[in-house]
C-alpha positions as CSV (number, residue, x, y, z in Angstrom):
1,X,-52.2,-0.6,124.6
2,X,-53.4,-2.0,127.7
3,X,-57.1,-2.8,126.0
4,X,-55.4,-4.5,123.1
5,X,-52.8,-6.5,125.4
6,X,-56.1,-7.5,127.6
7,X,-58.4,-8.5,125.1
8,X,-55.8,-10.8,123.3
9,X,-55.1,-12.5,126.7
10,X,-58.7,-13.0,127.1
11,X,-59.3,-14.2,123.6
12,X,-56.0,-16.8,124.2
13,X,-56.5,-17.5,128.4
14,X,-53.1,-16.9,128.3
15,X,-50.5,-14.5,129.8
16,X,-49.4,-11.7,127.5
17,X,-45.7,-10.3,128.0
18,X,-44.8,-6.8,125.9
19,X,-40.7,-6.5,125.9
20,X,-38.5,-4.7,123.9
21,X,-34.8,-5.0,123.3
22,X,-32.2,-2.8,125.0
23,X,-29.1,-3.4,123.3
24,X,-28.6,-7.1,124.0
25,X,-31.0,-7.4,127.2
26,X,-34.7,-8.0,127.3
27,X,-36.8,-5.2,128.8
28,X,-39.9,-6.3,129.6
29,X,-42.7,-3.3,129.8
30,X,-45.7,-5.1,130.6
31,X,-47.8,-8.0,131.5
32,X,-51.4,-9.3,131.2
33,X,-52.0,-12.2,133.7
34,X,-54.2,-14.8,132.5
35,X,-57.2,-16.5,134.7
36,X,-54.8,-19.8,134.6
37,X,-53.9,-21.5,137.5
38,X,-50.2,-21.7,136.2
39,X,-48.3,-18.5,136.0
40,X,-45.5,-16.7,134.7
41,X,-42.9,-15.3,136.9
42,X,-43.7,-11.0,136.9
43,X,-40.1,-9.6,135.8
44,X,-40.7,-6.0,135.1
45,X,-38.3,-3.7,135.7
46,X,-35.7,-6.6,135.6
47,X,-33.3,-6.8,132.5
48,X,-31.7,-9.8,131.6
49,X,-29.7,-11.0,128.6
50,X,-31.9,-11.6,125.7
51,X,-30.5,-14.8,124.7
52,X,-30.8,-16.4,128.4
53,X,-34.8,-15.8,128.4
54,X,-37.2,-17.1,125.9
55,X,-39.3,-13.9,125.2
56,X,-35.4,-12.2,124.8
57,X,-35.0,-15.1,122.3
58,X,-38.1,-14.5,120.4
59,X,-37.1,-10.9,119.9
60,X,-33.8,-11.9,118.6
61,X,-35.3,-13.9,115.8
62,X,-37.2,-11.3,114.2
63,X,-34.1,-9.5,113.4
64,X,-31.4,-10.4,110.4
65,X,-27.8,-11.2,111.6
66,X,-26.4,-7.6,110.9
67,X,-29.1,-6.1,112.9
68,X,-28.3,-8.0,116.4
69,X,-27.1,-5.9,118.9
70,X,-23.6,-6.5,120.1
71,X,-23.8,-9.3,122.8
72,X,-26.9,-10.5,121.6
73,X,-24.8,-13.8,120.4
74,X,-23.3,-14.6,123.6
75,X,-23.4,-18.4,124.8
76,X,-24.2,-18.7,128.7
77,X,-24.2,-22.5,128.8
78,X,-23.2,-25.2,126.6
79,X,-26.6,-25.9,125.2
80,X,-27.3,-22.2,123.8
81,X,-28.1,-22.5,120.2
82,X,-24.9,-21.0,118.5
83,X,-26.7,-20.8,114.8
84,X,-29.7,-19.9,112.9
85,X,-31.7,-22.8,111.7
86,X,-33.3,-22.1,108.3
């Protein structure tokens, strides 16, 4: 998997994060850092509620409403999106 992530990161010039959903949390698996000066924080080993992170939100959008894990629709702040746009 790492050679593929390196290839994508080099081609795009961007940091690449690979994660999975663990119930309603985002579980980071690996990161390939870009050569840019601006870098994302490495969160490997730290899980967070999927709705609280951009990566988690992206993972949740790929699932149908009936496939969302329990807790995936929690609202952490008053500005949290509460419905899907179509």
